[in-house]
MIZASE-928104 format. One record per residue: residue in one letter; z, y, x of N, C-alpha, C in turn. Coordinates in pm, 1 decimal, always signed. Example, Ala and Ser with C-alpha at 12.3 -4.5 7.8 and 13.67 -1.06 7.14 Angstrom:
+------+----------+----------+----------+----------+----------+----------+----------+----------+----------+
: rest :      n.w :      n.v :      n.u :     ca.w :     ca.v :     ca.u :      c.w :      c.v :      c.u :
+------+----------+----------+----------+----------+----------+----------+----------+----------+----------+
:    A :   +780.0 :   -569.0 :  +1319.0 :   +780.0 :   -450.0 :  +1230.0 :   +780.0 :   -330.0 :  +1320.0 :
:    S :   +708.0 :   -225.0 :  +1285.0 :   +714.0 :   -106.0 :  +1367.0 :   +787.0 :     +3.0 :  +1290.0 :
+------+----------+----------+----------+----------+----------+----------+----------+----------+----------+
This chain:
+------+----------+----------+----------+----------+----------+----------+----------+----------+----------+
: rest :      n.w :      n.v :      n.u :     ca.w :     ca.v :     ca.u :      c.w :      c.v :      c.u :
+------+----------+----------+----------+----------+----------+----------+----------+----------+----------+
:    M :  +6606.7 : +15213.9 : +21056.8 :  +6682.9 : +15098.5 : +21016.3 :  +6633.0 : +14972.5 : +21087.1 :
:    W :  +6501.3 : +14966.5 : +21108.3 :  +6449.5 : +14844.9 : +21170.5 :  +6508.2 : +14825.3 : +21309.6 :
:    N :  +6539.0 : +14933.8 : +21378.4 :  +6592.1 : +14919.2 : +21514.3 :  +6723.4 : +14841.2 : +21516.3 :
:    I :  +6808.1 : +14859.7 : +21416.1 :  +6933.8 : +14784.2 : +21412.1 :  +6907.6 : +14638.3 : +21376.3 :
:    I :  +6810.9 : +14614.9 : +21288.9 :  +6774.2 : +14476.5 : +21253.7 :  +6718.4 : +14407.3 : +21377.3 :
:    E :  +6631.7 : +14475.9 : +21449.6 :  +6572.8 : +14418.4 : +21569.8 :  +6679.2 : +14385.9 : +21674.2 :
:    K :  +6776.0 : +14474.5 : +21688.3 :  +6886.5 : +14450.7 : +21782.2 :  +6963.7 : +14324.5 : +21742.4 :
:    L :  +6991.5 : +14310.9 : +21613.2 :  +7063.7 : +14192.9 : +21564.8 :  +6980.9 : +14066.2 : +21581.9 :
:    L :  +6850.7 : +14077.0 : +21559.5 :  +6762.9 : +13961.4 : +21580.2 :  +6769.4 : +13914.6 : +21725.1 :
:    K :  +6765.4 : +14008.1 : +21818.0 :  +6772.2 : +13972.6 : +21960.1 :  +6905.7 : +13907.6 : +21993.9 :
:    Q :  +7014.0 : +13962.7 : +21939.6 :  +7146.9 : +13906.5 : +21966.2 :  +7158.4 : +13763.5 : +21915.6 :
:    K :  +7089.8 : +13735.4 : +21806.2 :  +7099.3 : +13603.0 : +21744.7 :  +6983.0 : +13512.4 : +21782.9 :
:    H :  +6898.6 : +13560.9 : +21873.7 :  +6782.6 : +13484.6 : +21921.4 :  +6694.9 : +13438.3 : +21805.3 :
:    M :  +6667.3 : +13532.1 : +21716.1 :  +6583.4 : +13504.3 : +21599.6 :  +6456.3 : +13587.9 : +21607.0 :
:    S :  +6349.8 : +13532.9 : +21550.8 :  +6224.4 : +13607.9 : +21540.1 :  +6215.9 : +13669.8 : +21400.8 :
:    V :  +6117.6 : +13754.0 : +21382.3 :  +6094.2 : +13812.0 : +21250.3 :  +6061.4 : +13700.2 : +21150.9 :
:    F :  +5986.2 : +13601.2 : +21196.0 :  +5953.3 : +13488.0 : +21110.3 :  +6079.7 : +13411.2 : +21071.9 :
:    D :  +6170.5 : +13391.8 : +21167.6 :  +6298.2 : +13325.3 : +21137.8 :  +6374.4 : +13401.9 : +21030.1 :
:    L :  +6375.0 : +13533.6 : +21042.8 :  +6443.7 : +13616.8 : +20944.5 :  +6377.4 : +13604.4 : +20808.0 :
:    S :  +6245.6 : +13604.0 : +20805.8 :  +6173.1 : +13587.8 : +20679.1 :  +6212.8 : +13457.9 : +20610.2 :
:    K :  +6216.8 : +13349.6 : +20687.5 :  +6255.4 : +13220.3 : +20630.0 :  +6399.9 : +13222.5 : +20582.2 :
:    A :  +6488.5 : +13280.2 : +20663.2 :  +6631.1 : +13281.7 : +20630.7 :  +6662.4 : +13365.7 : +20507.3 :
:    T :  +6580.9 : +13467.3 : +20481.9 :  +6603.9 : +13552.1 : +20364.8 :  +6545.6 : +13491.3 : +20238.1 :
:    G :  +6461.2 : +13390.0 : +20256.5 :  +6397.3 : +13328.1 : +20140.3 :  +6264.0 : +13391.3 : +20104.9 :
:    Y :  +6221.2 : +13489.0 : +20183.1 :  +6092.8 : +13553.5 : +20156.2 :  +5977.8 : +13476.2 : +20219.5 :
:    G :  +6007.6 : +13393.3 : +20318.1 :  +5905.7 : +13309.4 : +20379.6 :  +5785.9 : +13389.0 : +20426.7 :
:    Q :  +5670.0 : +13347.7 : +20381.8 :  +5545.7 : +13409.6 : +20426.6 :  +5497.8 : +13520.2 : +20333.3 :
:    S :  +5585.5 : +13573.3 : +20250.5 :  +5544.9 : +13677.0 : +20155.8 :  +5508.7 : +13808.0 : +20224.0 :
:    G :  +5554.2 : +13827.2 : +20346.7 :  +5524.3 : +13949.5 : +20419.9 :  +5624.9 : +14061.2 : +20398.6 :
:    T :  +5724.9 : +14039.1 : +20316.7 :  +5822.6 : +14143.7 : +20286.2 :  +5891.8 : +14194.7 : +20412.1 :
:    I :  +5937.9 : +14105.3 : +20496.3 :  +6008.7 : +14145.8 : +20617.9 :  +5912.7 : +14217.4 : +20713.0 :
:    Y :  +5790.1 : +14169.0 : +20720.8 :  +5690.8 : +14234.6 : +20806.6 :  +5656.7 : +14374.3 : +20754.8 :
:    R :  +5651.8 : +14390.4 : +20623.3 :  +5625.0 : +14523.2 : +20565.8 :  +5740.1 : +14618.8 : +20596.6 :
:    L :  +5862.5 : +14568.1 : +20594.7 :  +5977.7 : +14650.2 : +20632.0 :  +5967.3 : +14688.9 : +20779.8 :
:    K :  +5934.5 : +14592.7 : +20863.3 :  +5921.5 : +14617.8 : +21007.1 :  +5813.9 : +14721.9 : +21035.5 :
:    N :  +5703.6 : +14714.4 : +20964.8 :  +5591.1 : +14805.1 : +20988.6 :  +5608.2 : +14940.8 : +20922.4 :
:    G :  +5717.5 : +14958.9 : +20847.2 :  +5743.0 : +15087.4 : +20783.3 :  +5675.2 : +15104.3 : +20648.8 :
:    D :  +5615.6 : +14997.2 : +20597.0 :  +5550.6 : +15004.3 : +20465.8 :  +5652.5 : +15011.3 : +20352.7 :
:    I :  +5771.6 : +14959.9 : +20377.0 :  +5880.7 : +14970.4 : +20280.2 :  +5973.3 : +15079.8 : +20331.2 :
:    K :  +5969.5 : +15192.6 : +20265.9 :  +6047.2 : +15309.3 : +20311.2 :  +6192.5 : +15304.6 : +20262.7 :
:    R :  +6210.9 : +15256.2 : +20141.1 :  +6344.9 : +15249.7 : +20082.0 :  +6369.8 : +15106.3 : +20034.9 :
:    P :  +6418.5 : +15021.6 : +20124.1 :  +6439.5 : +14881.8 : +20087.0 :  +6543.0 : +14868.2 : +19975.2 :
:    S :  +6520.8 : +14771.3 : +19891.6 :  +6612.7 : +14746.9 : +19779.9 :  +6746.1 : +14693.1 : +19831.8 :
:    F :  +6846.1 : +14705.6 : +19747.2 :  +6977.7 : +14651.1 : +19780.2 :  +6966.1 : +14500.9 : +19802.3 :
:    E :  +6889.2 : +14433.2 : +19717.3 :  +6873.0 : +14287.2 : +19729.0 :  +6812.4 : +14249.9 : +19863.9 :
:    L :  +6710.8 : +14322.7 : +19906.1 :  +6648.0 : +14293.1 : +20034.9 :  +6748.1 : +14310.4 : +20148.3 :
:    M :  +6820.9 : +14419.1 : +20148.1 :  +6917.6 : +14443.5 : +20254.6 :  +7032.2 : +14342.8 : +20250.2 :
:    E :  +7070.6 : +14302.7 : +20130.3 :  +7175.0 : +14201.1 : +20116.6 :  +7128.5 : +14068.5 : +20176.1 :
:    R :  +7004.7 : +14031.9 : +20147.2 :  +6950.1 : +13907.0 : +20202.4 :  +6940.9 : +13913.0 : +20354.7 :
:    I :  +6900.4 : +14027.6 : +20406.7 :  +6890.7 : +14043.2 : +20552.2 :  +7029.1 : +14033.8 : +20615.1 :
:    A :  +7125.0 : +14103.1 : +20557.1 :  +7263.0 : +14098.0 : +20609.3 :  +7316.3 : +13955.1 : +20606.8 :
:    D :  +7292.6 : +13885.0 : +20497.0 :  +7338.3 : +13746.2 : +20486.9 :  +7270.8 : +13658.2 : +20592.2 :
:    A :  +7140.6 : +13676.1 : +20608.8 :  +7066.1 : +13595.3 : +20705.5 :  +7112.8 : +13621.4 : +20848.0 :
:    L :  +7153.3 : +13745.3 : +20875.1 :  +7199.7 : +13781.4 : +21008.9 :  +7350.5 : +13766.9 : +21023.7 :
:    T :  +7415.1 : +13722.6 : +20918.5 :  +7561.0 : +13705.5 : +20912.0 :  +7636.0 : +13831.2 : +20957.2 :
:    V :  +7594.7 : +13942.7 : +20897.2 :  +7663.3 : +14069.8 : +20919.9 :  +7694.0 : +14132.7 : +20784.4 :
:    S :  +7780.3 : +14231.0 : +20786.4 :  +7813.4 : +14304.9 : +20665.7 :  +7704.2 : +14406.8 : +20635.2 :
:    L :  +7687.1 : +14439.0 : +20509.3 :  +7595.0 : +14546.5 : +20472.2 :  +7635.3 : +14678.7 : +20536.9 :
:    D :  +7760.7 : +14689.8 : +20571.8 :  +7809.6 : +14811.0 : +20637.8 :  +7737.4 : +14837.0 : +20770.0 :
:    E :  +7686.2 : +14732.8 : +20832.9 :  +7609.7 : +14750.9 : +20957.0 :  +7494.2 : +14847.8 : +20934.5 :
:    F :  +7433.0 : +14840.4 : +20818.4 :  +7318.0 : +14924.7 : +20787.3 :  +7361.1 : +15058.5 : +20729.4 :
:    R :  +7473.3 : +15061.2 : +20663.3 :  +7525.5 : +15185.3 : +20605.8 :  +7560.3 : +15284.6 : +20716.2 :
:    H :  +7621.0 : +15236.3 : +20823.1 :  +7659.5 : +15324.0 : +20933.7 :  +7537.6 : +15386.8 : +20999.6 :
:    V :  +7429.8 : +15314.9 : +21007.0 :  +7307.9 : +15368.1 : +21066.4 :  +7259.9 : +15486.8 : +20984.5 :
:    K :  +7261.0 : +15474.0 : +20852.7 :  +7215.1 : +15581.6 : +20765.8 :  +7308.2 : +15701.3 : +20775.5 :
:    Q :  +7438.8 : +15678.4 : +20775.9 :  +7534.3 : +15788.1 : +20785.2 :  +7521.1 : +15862.6 : +20917.1 :
:    N :  +7502.4 : +15789.3 : +21026.2 :  +7487.9 : +15854.2 : +21156.6 :  +7359.2 : +15935.1 : +21164.3 :
:    A :  +7255.9 : +15892.5 : +21094.0 :  +7128.8 : +15965.5 : +21094.9 :  +7142.6 : +16099.6 : +21025.8 :
:    K :  +7235.7 : +16111.6 : +20930.1 :  +7256.0 : +16235.2 : +20856.8 :  +7331.0 : +16340.6 : +20937.2 :
:    K :  +7406.4 : +16296.6 : +21037.0 :  +7490.4 : +16388.4 : +21115.2 :  +7408.6 : +16474.6 : +21207.5 :
+------+----------+----------+----------+----------+----------+----------+----------+----------+----------+
C-alpha cells in the first residue's frame, strides 16, 4: 500500500512530513510507522485522512488491495 501513497506523494511534490502535517498527525510518527511497515492494517480513519490529504478517493487504495488478491 505504501507504494501507491509514495507514488501520489511524488505526483503532488509532497514529502512524508508534508503528509503527516496534512493528515493532522504531525510529529506523532503515525505516517512514518505506516511507511516503515509497523502498521500492518491501517484504520479506516487513517486511510481516510491520507486520501483527503492527497485529494484522492479511498478507492485509490481499494484497487491496490483487490489487485493484490488476483
